[in-house]
C-alpha positions, 0 to 999 in steps of 0.5 A: 533453469529458466524463470517462470515467465509471469512478468512482462518486463521492461528492458532495463536492469537497475544495479544501484539507486539513491533517493529518487534515482535508479541507475542501470548497468550502463550508468543511465540515471532514471527518475523513480516516480513509482517506487517499485509499487509504492514500496520506497518510502524514505528513498533508495539507500537512505543512510539511516536505513542502510546503517540499521540493516547493516548493523543488525545483520552483523549481530543477528539476522534471524531467529524464530518467534519462539524467543524474545525479540525486543525489536518487535516491541520497539517497532510496535511502540514506535508505530503506535507513536508515529501513526497515532493508533493508540492501544492497537496491537501488532502482528508482524508478517512478510507482505501485504497479501499475508497481512490481508490474509491474516486480517480476514482469517482473524475476522472469521475466527472472532465473528465465527462467520465466513463471508467477506464484502469487498469492492469493485476494482479493489486489490488485496493480494494474491493469496487465498482469501486476499485474492478472492476479495480482489476484483480481478477474475483473471488471477483467481484460481478455482481453489480461491473461488471457493471463498465466500466473497461479495463484490459491491460497488463503491458508494453503494451504501444500501447494498452494503446494508442489505448484505450485512443484515444477512448476518453471515459477513465476517469482514468488510475490506476496503482500500481508502484509496484504491491502488491497482484499481485506479486511485478511486476514493469513496465518499466520506459519508460512505466510509463513515456509514460502512464503519457504523454498519459494521459495528451494528452487525458484528462485522470487522471493518478492515482498512487495507493500508498496504499501499496507502499507509505510511504517510503516502496519503498525507496522513499516516493512514488514509483512513485517518482522513475520515471519522472511522475506527477500523477493527484491523489495519493491514500494512506492508509496502512502505513499511520496510522501504524495500525490505519484506515486511508486513503486518496488521494492527489489531483493535484491543477489542480482539483477544489473542490466543496462542496459535491463532496466527503464526509466521516463520519469517514475520517480525524477524530481526532484520525486518524490524531494523528496517521498519524502525529505520523507516519510522524514525526517518519519516518522523525526523525528516518530517516526510508527511509534511513534504508529502502534503507540500509536494502533492499540492505542487504536483496537482497545480502543475497537472492542472496546467496540462489540458490532455489530463482529464482527471487528477485522482488520489491523495498525497503522493498516491496520485493518478493522471487520467487521459482519454487514451491508453497510457501504455505507449506514454509510459514506454516513452517516459521510461526509454526516452526520458528515463522516468519510471511511472506506473499503470493501473487496471484503468488503462487510461491512468498513469500512476505516480507513487514516488519516494516521499522524499521527492522534491519540486525539481523532480516534479518539474522534470516529470512535467517537462517530459510529459508535455514534450511526449504529449506534443508528439 
């Protein structure tokens, strides 16, 4: 049976990985500065992570959410402690799309409204409401387009105010650092005013931290760079270091009811073991400090290259913008220099999303290769 052909694939077959390196079937070593879409947070095959999953699967890999699971409680407590999000409650699921889907559903349930405000170049997932709130008509099927979504320009606070005052908006969903869209960030004033307007209009403010969360921005969550209090925070990618896990943090003003949300696999024992290993390693190894140090170093190196027209993003969620499309550049980096990087809907942007364990020597290796490619 052939695979359903929906992915354009590089001709590379990874078979193993360690920290910031990936190895193919021929033993070729690749520097991973993309982390599989920002998923690899604490490094490939981290010993804490491997031990946690191995020990758990040997005892109990899965049971349903109809029973007590102390690992879920432990994960919630650790997440509260490490993130600083006091008094929020946790609902666990399996992916970022599912997290945003549940966030939007919960907002609609509680407010009894149905319209969503999202923003140009935003990406929130590929499921029903999440994909409708994504600014990419090419991935929105007619069944998704039935959702009531208004896409506005980032930083257009008057448009947000006008739409909220119509009284039918259940949620405003925003990435505090856009991912697929190209690392754009709204102004501090915009984010903080949106938060105020949401609260004044009985509308939920949803922080999509699926890609920017878990230390990648230099703080645990990207919204923590601003004076805002999201009603719901969606999380996934770096949460499990490769194991499928997602969730939403829910403000205590929102009351749970039996049956309101549900999942079969969400919060399973293996997922919780992976999630706990990530949180413990982030804290023990002070990886957010490393993010901030390496971010400064990376940006300093990038400023030395005249072909780079703009440096975008924060922390280790960075973009390098050129005055040409970067598709061929990415191919040369991966095939000739054995370095993984990422693209974006902005075809002139190179995305850099390495494991949070990346060091100066890895950044140096990248820039030496980049300078070499740009000469040719």
